[in-house]
N, C-alpha and C positions, 0 to 999 in steps of 0.2 A: 566421229565427231559427236559430241553429247548436246543434244537439244531438248527443250522441254516441249511438250505437246499441249496446245490450248484448245479447248473446246470452244467452238464458234458461239458466242453469246447470242441471246435473242436480238431480234432487230428493234430499232427505236420504235418502230410502229407498234410491235407487240407490247413493248413496254407501255406505250401510251395507252393502249387498250386495256391493259391489266391494271393500270393506275387511275382509270377515270373515276372521278368523284361521284358520289351519289347525287340524285337529282335535288334533294334538299340542299340549299346553301348553308342551313344551319349545321348540317353534318358534313360539310366539306372539309377535307383534310388532305389536300394535294401534297403538303411536304411529307406526309407519312409515306407516300409512294416513292419519293426520292430517298427518304432515310432508310427505308427498307432495303434499298440496293446496297447498303453498306452493312458490314458485319457489326456485331455489338461493339467490339473494340474500336471500330472505326467511327461509330457514332458518339461514343464517349472518350474524350481526350484523356490520355494517361495521367492519372493523379500523381505518378512518381516524379513527373517533371517539375512539380511545384509551382506551376504557373497559376497565377489567380486570374481567372477570367470565367465567364459564363459559357458553358458548352452548348453547342447547337445553335449559335447565333446566325449562322449563314442563311439558313432557311427558316428562321423564327418568324419572319413576317409573311410567309407564304399563305397561312391560313386566313390572313386579313386582306389580301389583295383582291380587288374587284375583278370580275370577269370582263373580258373584252366586250363592248357593247355592240349590238347590231343596230346600226343607224335606221332612222326611218327612211323608207324607200323614196318617198317624195323628195325629201332632202338630199338624199344620194344623187338622184337623177337631175336635180337642179344644179348641184355642185359639178356633176359630170358635164353638163351643158356649158357651164361657166368656164371650165378649164379648157374646153375644146374651142370655144368661140373665138379667141385670138388666132387659132391655128387653122380656122376653116374660112371658106368663101361663104358668101351670102345664101348661095343654093344649098351647100353642105349643111349650113346652120339650120336651115329650114327642114332638111331631111333628118337630121339628128333629132331636132325638136319634135317632128311627127313621130319618129320612132320611140322616143322616150315617153310621149303621152300615150302611144298604144301599149306600151310595155306597162305603164303605170295603171292602165284600166283592164289590162288583160293578163298575159302570162306572168308578168312581174308579181302580181298579187299571189298567184298560186306557188311560184318559186319562193317568194318570200315566206309564206307559211310553211313550206317543206324545210326551208332552211332553219327556221325557228324550232320546228319539231326535232330536226336533227341536232341542233345545239343544245336542246334540253339535257342536262346532265353531263354534257362535254365540258372539259376544261376551257376550250375555246372554239368558237364556230369555224375559225379559219385554219387552225393548226394542222389538221390531217391533210387538208387540201394543199396547204403550204409546203409541207414535207414532200408530198408527192409531186409537186411542181418542180421540185428539185431532183427528187430521186427518179423520176421518169425522163430526165433529160439525157439523151442518148449521145450527144456529142462529147468530144473530150473535155474534161473539166478544166484543164490548163488553158489560161487565157479567155476562158468562157465564164467560170464560175468562182475560181479561187482568187481572193484578193491577197494583197501582201502589205507588211508593214516594214519600213526601213528604220532601224534604230539609230539614234545618235551614237557617235563613238563614245567608248568609255571614257569618262574624264581624267582617269588615271593613265597616262601615255604608256606605261609600262605593260598594262593589260591589252593593249591594242595590237596583239598578235594572235594568231589563230587559236592555238591550242589553250593559251592562258584565258582569252576572252570566252571561248566555247565552254571551258570548265567552270567559269564563274557564272555564265548564263545557266547552264544546266543545274548548278547547285541552287540557284535562286529560283528556277523553274520548279524544282523538286520541293522547295519550301512552300511554293504556291499550291502544288498538289497536295501537300501534307495538310495545309490550312483548309483546303476544300473538303478533304476527306474526314477531317476531325471536326468540320463545321465550325472552325474558328475564323474563317475569313469574314470580315465585317461586310454586311450587306451594302449593295449600292443604293445611294440615295440621290433624289433630285429635289433640291430645296427642301430637305428633311423628310420628303416622301420616300418611303422605301421602294425598291425596284424588285421585280422578280428575278430570282437567283437560280431559276431552273437550268438555264444554259450551262452553268458552271458544272453541273453534275454530268454533262455530256462533252466536256471539253478534252478529257484525257482518256487514253485507252480505247479510243473509238476509231473506226475505219469505215469508209464507204465501200461496200461489197457490191460489185455488180452481179446481177443475175439475168437470166433469159428475159425476164418480164420486169425490168427496172431494177434500180439499186436498193439496198437496204443499208442502214447504219448499224453495225455490230460494234458491241462494247464489251470490254473485259474490265468490269468495275474494280477489280483487284489487281490490276496490271502493276508490276513492280520492276519493269525492265525498260530500257530505252534501246533503240536501234540507231546506229551510226552508219552513215553512208559517206564513203570516201573513194574518189575516183570510180564510182559506179558499184563499188564492192560493199557488202553488208556486214556489219558486226553488231553483236549485242551482249549486254551484260546487265545484271541486276543492280538496282540502285536504291530501292526501298526494302524494308522488311514488311512482314504481314501486318504490323501496326502502323504502317505509312510513315515510319521513321527512316531518316537517311542513314544509310550504312557505309557511306563513302564521304571523306572529307574532300575539300577543294583540291588539296594536294594529291589525293588518291585519284580524282577524276582527271587531273592534269595528266598524271602518269598514264592512265588508261588510254586517253585520247592520243598521247604521243606514241604509245605503242600501235595504236589503230593506224596513225598517219605513217609511221615507219613500215608497218607491214604493207600498206597500200602501195607505197613507193616501190616495193619489190616487184610488183606486176607492171610492166609497161602499160601506159594508159591505152594505147592502140589495142592491146590484148584485152585489157579489162573492159573496154568498151563492147567487147563481143559477148560479155555476160552480164551487162548492166540491165538487169531485169526491170528496174524501176521505170524504164522507158515505157514498158507496157501499160503503166498506169495513166499514161497520155492517150491511149487509143480510144476510139469509139466504144462506148460502154458494153455493147453487145459483143464486140470483138474481144474486148477484155475478159468479158464473162466466159466465153468459150475457152480462153487461153487459161483462165483460172481453173476450169474444169480439167485441162490437160494437166496442170500442176498437182491437182488434188485427185487425179484419176484413181490412184492407190491410196487408200486413207492413211495408212502408216508409212508412206514413202518419205524420203528425205525432203523432196520438194514440198510435200504437204505440211511438214514440220516446219520448214523454213518460212513458208507463207503464213502459218499460224502465228509464228513469233513476230513477223512484221505487223501483221493485222492488229495484234493484241499489245503492241508497244505503247507505253505512255505517249510517246511522240517520237518523230524522227529528228536526229540531228545530222544536217548536211555539212560536211567540211569540204569546201571548194578549193581547188588548187590555184585559182585565178585571183587577180587583184584589179577589179574594175576601178578606173580612175575618176570617171565623171559621175555625177549623180544620176544621169540618164542611164548610164551603163549598170549602175548599181540597182536601180529600180527594175531594168529589164532582167537582170540576173535573179532578183528575188521573186519576180512574177513568173518567169518561164525558163530561166537558165540561158546559157549562151550556146550558139550553134557554131562550131568551128570544125570543118572537115579537113583532116590531114591525110593525105595519100589515100583517100576514099574512106576513111574511118572517122566516125564522129567523136571527137574529143572534148567537145564543149561541156559545159557544167549541166546542160539539159539532160545528160545521162546520169546525174547525181541527185535524183529526186525521186520522191514517192508521193504522188499528189492526193492520194486517198486518205491522207492523214495530216495532222498539223505538223508542220516542219520548221525547226529553228536552223537558219542557214547562216554559216560563217565563213567569210573569205579568208584567203591567205593573209591579208593585212589586218585582219580583225574586224572589218565591217560586218554588221550582223543584221538579220532581219528574220521575219516570220511569214511563212505562206500557209494559209489554212483552208481546210475543207469547210465549205460555207453552209452545209445543209442544216446542221444543228445549232450553229452558233452564229451571231452577227457580230459586226465590227465592234461594237460597244464592249461586248464581253471579252473579246480577245484584246482590245485596248486595254482593259483593266489588267489582264495578265501581262501584257507587255510592259505596262507602266510599273506594275508592282515588281516585276522582274528587274527592270532596269534601276528601280530605286533601291531595292535590295542589295544589288551589286555595289552600289555606292555606300550604303549604310554598313555593310559587312567590311568593306575596306576601312571605313571610318572606325569601325569597332577593333580592327586590328592595330589602330594608332592609339584610341582610348576606349578601353574596356567598358566605360560607362556610357558610350554611345548608344542611342536608342535602336531598337529593333522593330521591324515592320509587322512582326509576327506576335501572336498572343503567347505562344510558347514556341519553344525550340526543341529540335531533336537532341536526345543525348549524344554527347560527343562520340562519334564513332570510333576515334582513336583510343578512347578510354573504356570502351564496351568489350566484354568477352565475345570473341567471334562466334561462339556457339549461341550467343543470344540473337544472332541474325536469322537463324531458321535455315530452312532449305532455300539457299541462294548461291548465286555464282557471280563473284564480282570480277573474275577474270574475263577480259574480252574474248569472244568466240566469233570466228568467222563463218558466215553461212556460205557453204559451197553447194550452189544449185546444180542439179543434174540437167545439163544443157542438151535436151532432146532435140532431134533435127527439127521439129515443127516449131520449138520455142526459138531456136536460132534464126530460122526464117521469119518468124513472126516479129522478132526483135529488130531485124534489119528494116523490115517495111515500116514498123511503128516508128523508128528513128528518122527514116527519110520523110515520113508524113509530118513528124513533130518539127523537123527542120523547116519544112515548107511553111508550117503554121507560124513559126517564130519569124520567118523572113517576111511573112505577110502583115506583120505588125511592127509599129515603131513607137518609141517612147521619148517623151521630153519633159524636161522639169524646169520649173521656175522657182527659184528661192528669192522672193522679192523682200528686200530689206528696207525699202523706202519708208514703211509704216506698217502697222499692224492693228490690232484690237484696240489699242489704247487711243490711236487717232481716230478710228472710225466711231467709237463711242463718244469720243470728245466732240465730235460734230454732230451728235444726235442720231447715229444709224446703228442699227443691229449689224454686228459684224458679218453674220452669215448671209443675211439679205443683201448687204452691201457687195459681198463677193459673188453672190448669185447673179446680181445685175451686171457685174463685170463679165461673166461668161456670155450672157446674152448680148451685151453691147459689143463684145469683141467678135463674136460670131456674125452679128448683123453687119458689122463694119467690113468683114470680109466677103460675105455672100449675099448681103442685101435682103435677108428674109429671117423670119422668126420661126424657130423649130421646136419641136417638142423637148422639154427639159424634165429630168427626173432628179429627185433628191429623197432619200429616206428620212422618215421621221421615226424616232424610236418610240414604242409604245410599251415598254417595260414596266410602266407603272400598273399594268394589268397582269393578271396571272397567265403565265406563258405567253406574254406579249412579244411580238417581234418587231414589225415596222409598219408603217402606212406610207403611201407614196404621196409626196408633195409634187405637184405639177407646178413648176416654178413660173411658167409663162402665164401672165394675166393681161387683161386689157390695159392695166397700168403699166406692166413692164414693156409691153409692146409700144405703148405711147412714148415711154422713157427712151427707148432705143432710137426710135425715129426722131424724137425731140433732140437727143444728144447728137445724132449725126446730122441734124438740120442747122440751118444758119439762124441760130437762136441766141439770144443773150444768155450769159452765165446763170443769172438767177432763174430763168425759166427752166434751164437744164436741171439745175440742183433741186428745184422744186419738183420736177417730174421724177427725179431720182428719189426723192423722199416719199412721194406717193407710191411709188413702185415697191420700195423697201417696207413700207407700212403695210401694204396689201400682202406681201410675202410673209411678214412676220405674223398677221393675223391668220393666214392660211396654215402656217406652220403649227400654230397652237391648236387649231382645229384638228389637224392630223395627229398631233401628239395625244389628243384625247380620243384617238381612234375614230374620229368623225369625218374622215375623208371619203372619197368615192371609190378608189380603186379595189381595195381589199373586199368591200362589200359587194361589188359588181362581180369581182372574180368568184366569190363564193356562189353567188347566184348563177354564174355560168357553169361552175362545176356541178350544181344541183341539176341544172337542165341537162348537162352532159351525162350525169349519172342515169337520169330518167331514160335517156336515149339508150344508154349501154344495157339497160335492163332488157331492152327488146332483143338485143343480140347477145345475151348471156350464154346461149348454147354454142354460138359461133366462137366467142371469147374462150369458152372452156376448151374447145377443140384445138385452140391454139396454145393450150398449155397454161392458161390463166385459171385463177380460182373462178368457181361458178358464179360468184357475186360480181364478177367483172373488175375486181380490183387488182392492182399490181403489188399491193402490200396488204398485210393482215389489218383488219379492221373489226370492229364489234359486229357480231352477227346479226343483232337486233337493230342495227342503225337503220333508220329510214333512208338516209342518203349517205353516200360514202365519197370516197375519192375517185376522180375520173380515171379511166384506165388508159386514156390517151397519152401520148407522149406530149411534153410541153417543152418549149423553148424558153426556159427561164434563164434570164441573164442576171449580171450583177445588178441591174436596175429593177429586177424582180418583174419586169414585163413579161406577160405569158401570152403565147398565141399558138394556135394549133400547128402541130407538125405537119409538113407536107406529106409525110409518110404514113400518116394515119388515115384509115378509111373514114370519111365523112358520115355523119349519121343520116338516116333516110328521113327522120323526122324533121319537119320544117323548123329551122332555126329562128328564134325570136328576132324581129326586126331591129332590135337595139343591137344585138351582136352580129348581125349581118350588115349592118350600117357602116359606111366607110369611116365614121368617126371612132368605131371600136378598134379597127386596125390602126388608126392614127395614134390614139392614146397608148396603144400597146407597142408603138414603133418609137423608141427613144432615140433621138439623134444626140442629145448631150446628157449623158448619164453622169451624175455627180454624187459624191458623197463627202460630207465634213466629218472627219474622224481623226482626232490626234490630239497631242498635247506635247510639252517640251521634251518628252522621252523619245519622240519620233521625229525623224528627219523628213521622211516621205511616207505616203500611203497612196495605193493606187490599185487598178485592176484594168482588164481589158475592155475594149469598146463593146457596147451592147448590140450594136447594129454595124452592118458592113460599111455604111457611109456615115458613121457616127463617131463620137469621141467619149472616151471613159475618162472622167476627171476625178481624182482624189485630192483633197485639200486639207491643210492644217492652218488654222488661223492662230497665230502666236501674238504676244503682247506687241511686239515691234516688227513682225515680219509675217509673210504668208508663204507657204510652201505648197506648190501645185505639181502634181504629176499628171501629165496628159498622155494618153494612148490612142491610137487609131490605126486604121489599115491604110496607112501612108496618105493621109488627107492634110498634107502640109501642117503636120503637127507643130514644128518649129515656128512656122508662120503665125499659128494661132497662139502660141506661147508668147511670142514677141508682141502680138496684137494685145494680149492681156497685160503685159507689162507697160505697154504705151498707155493703155486705158487708165491703169492704176495712177500713172504720172499725171495724165491730163485731168482726171477727176479731182486730183489733189490741188492742181492749179486752180480749177474753177471753185473749189470749195474756199480756197484761200482767197480768191478774189471777191467772192460774196461775203466772206467774213470781214474783209478790209472795208467794204462799203458801210458796214454797220458801225465802224469806229469813227470818231472825229477826225477831221482833216489833220489836225495837229498830231494825234497819236499815229496816224497812218504815215506822216512824214518822218516821225521819230523812228519807226520801224524801218523805213526805207533807207535812213542813214546808215543802218547796220549791214545793209546788203552790198555786196561788191558789185561794181559795174559790170554789165554784160555786153556783148557784141550786139549791135542793133539787128533787128529781124528784118527778113525780107518777106513780103507778101502781106495779107491783111489777116489779122488775128480775129478769130470769131468771137466778138465781144458786142455787148449792147452799146448802143449810141452814147449812153451817159457814162461809160467807163472812163476813168481818168487816164490821160495820156501816159503818165508815168508807169501805169500798171502794165503797159504793153512790154516793158523791159523785163518784167519779173518772170522767173522760173522758165527762161527760154529752153533749158535743157530738158523740160517736160514735154515739149511739143514734138508731134510727128508720130505716125503710125505706119512705119514701113511704106508699102506700096500706096495703100489708101491712107494718106496722112490726114490728120485731123483738119488741115486746112482744106482738104478735099471733101469734107463731110457734106457740105451743101451741094456740090456737084453730084456726088453719089445718090443723095436723096432725090434730087431733081431727075436725075437719069432713071430712076425707078418709077417716076410718075408716068401715066398714060398718055399725057398730051404731048404730041410730037413737037410742039413749039418748045416746050420745056426740056424735052430729050435733046433738042439740037442747041442747047445753050453753049456759049463759047467758054474758053478757059476761065479759071478763076481770075486771073490777073485782067483779062478783058472784062470780066464781070465787075471787078473793082473799078476799072476806069469808067466803064459805062455809067455806073451808079454816081460816080463823082460828076460826070458831065450832066446827068439827069438833074442832080441836085443844083447845079450851077444854072442850068436853064430855068428851073423853077424859080429860083431866087431872082434872076434877071426878069423874068415875066412879072413876078410880083412887084418889082421895082418899077 
């Protein structure tokens, strides 16, 4: 077997250290560091293509991007207390307030000074800390860190079979790779403000590589091959030349993929599963590190060559043999694969993955998605990739009909079918199968890794809601921010099921800053807490709608602050890392004896840095909450009261982890739950629909999804009722004539006393919320009150009758 040997590239952390800008802002040239990672031919698009465009536009705005600001400590602590207030008891609020005041007058000032000194000359004060929070994560990345996108089906039915769809997606993905490498990809913008494009330079040819002391991100910036996984078996072939031009047509790609599928079919899946080494990438990171040492024990061995080819591939293409039918099954397949054991052998698609790299997954029926390693890139970046790939597949089909159809790209590769094959250079377009040497220790490790993965998959469940009742258009027409509107839905549905307010996380993108990532929006506020209680109480519709309006306005204001990098989470986490580093310096000798660098880092940093990344392990979830690992020895130096306070644990324990990421190119988006008793919720707000994927460790996820759907219907009913009251009676009657008659309701609707009687008949199909129906809202609220008298209130029917009797008595008495 002929294979190419790839030298392991430098880690991302080394690259960051080597490309740090000078102290002076005037001399800052961060794009130079990015551009120097490309060859001269990659930096300058080929003039022979005849395309008229300005080269180097992708990173052109980098020089002018502002750095991430370090907020004022007093402001951060105030916001910290504000977001905790609705989650705490009175006593807890007092404790947190005291800890915050002590921090502001004592350790906080010193840590703030050290942080500012560390940030001098750095691209970002949080960046290195942030990478380490991911790279020091020791648990499996599957279901814990890696998110997924589920693409919409190809609009051309003929392409919705596996090989054809996969070939189309790969060609479009390669066009995107080419645009990035030639710096022809137009920069992202937000209301005409350019966004940081740095993450795109880390999207392809990268791999998460575990070591004994944490992971590193390795990258081959000149990668020109892809790896295809089919039934757990590995194949590779080249797809680009040295100039980043495509060397295969879509027809060539289809042929290659069909050859791969046919070859994989020759090996029974039960037999193939025994050598499906991709399962090892789902292991605990230290275990996986040891197994990689086994694979690379001999530098020039076959296994070392095979591993190098996988690590340095542009991306992984996974061809699954299954055809998931439901949306929930598709989401589960894209996130973690399926687990199916036949005669004691795992034959599910969970063996057909490599989670340390970005993966394009295509099922037998053409359904496709993306699963990506999250360390170096955020959802917004991968969303651009997914959207452009999906768009290009449509435009290329249009171009096959009309040659004048537009193209998404500034220039195109020369037609490979018309090029001299010798011009491709040193490439191999014929698929090669990687045949691993299955050493006894690898076979044993694979078997144990698979059983642990199967356990992990069985411990999680996924449910989806594709709500088509309304979407962004309706929300904005009623004066609400769509994102804030949906965020309140999550809180209301959860409160309706459990009767309490819990910590909710949503990321805000901060790519308006150089190397910006995200800030944490803590979605629970005093206004949102008041809304859910008002909504579930026996209150008139206008009062509920007004409470919703106040809650959404607060959420929108908070989101805008976080988008300016003026939230509280990232700043406090950086201060925590600074404190942790100061403590680590005390134990540098002990850390060195454990195989770590003498400066206490788990990854390379500047030698002259005042403060570096903490060497502790971190439990960084999709919600980016970070808390100390139980396996790490706690420092002897006394922890600041702020970080020892219960509020710090509460803010870093997310129960409802959410993320809004998507557009019409995606059908669903999601990730695993960030805590054992929480939900992971990815959602996409489209013009006339809302797509939601919820995951949990079997916390009645289907019931929660049903509660969300019922909430959406009920809140629409309330909004329509309040809108009708503002109309003249004549206009309202005219609208009622158009409505069909509905069956009379039973029970008492939760309405204000002045609601028109005729309105009771409207939208009856919107009522009800499973077990805790909306008619039971008043009972639920009263049951939660401390008064025993209110706890013992009778059923709602009895309540209604009692109130009518009370009303009559009052009127008789007055008479």
